[in-house]
C-alpha angles and dihedrals in degrees: 000000000000086000088077097054098085094051091043092053091047100042104025093236143052136201113217112194119212097358093142120062127209093273092051091050091049090051091053095045096046092044090052092050091052091047093051093046103039110019112027095065090061097051126094128242092265091068105028119040124198129193086216116023090206092055115068089189090065096072105149103179142354131186100195107067088128087078085077106083100224092049090046089053091048092060091054100045136024141043098319095057091042089054092051092050092048089058106041105011124238112014141197109219114230134179128333117227137203122211121190129183106178121208113291092009094136097182113126123217107244120240109267146143119244088213090067087067096039097059094203132167107233093019097226118141140118136221115210109204119201117189118215092194134038107279123204140142092288096059104029118289119192119258121202128194104228114237095002091125088077093062097076125228108334128206116277133185137194115296129205092215115111111243094017107075094176133047131190118268100206118072106257089219088070094053105060148295116330114225122195114211114197114188144178131215108290093037121097132201118209127190139179118253090248098047111116110232141164140171136219125240124264107263093165137084090244131094122250111200128159142168123221126203117201122207124181119204109260086234095056122098127202115243097226094192091054090047091051091052092048094046092050091052091045093050091052091047092051094047091056085059094047094252113141123196136176 
């Protein structure tokens, strides 16, 4: 895995083909099914987000998959954590996320930096993204802006996209080369917390599900004042949409 470090440091992302074997993929899929069946219904709108609150099948995103024991275990041991450590050194595992773009859900994910949400000093973290379905341009492949992790935290503003409260202010086309990264189950994509990225909508008849594992650098500290400001703005933004959270 250390072979990817040079390209990761240069580009701000890496595509690792075939990292997850059949057993790993089964663990993720079965863990997700248990989460959706047993845990998601008991979570509030701040942690599980539905396109239609009356339709449990319309879950768009969740940030608490680590409440499911096998997924919690997966973030502490195994190939995904080892990959994160090979790229940024010792890590502190954080939350596990679910991203869902159902068939014909042609809503793109706005360009953004994860680090804007994380509020870290220094802002060093990675998200390891594992697709559960084949992902291509038809159903919403990820697009990274090469080298954008070297630009620092960029301005963001409120977004209307469910699950992504903030979107980038600068035009990504002015920041660097866009790189589309199609993937299949077993592959993983990993990006720095400051790498600008986005994804297209799902124009196909196929599903597009993925699980993301977030790892902060063990040397990073959370700026609590910045978090408080962000959470206050986010709460107000959600309440205007009728989303209540604890």
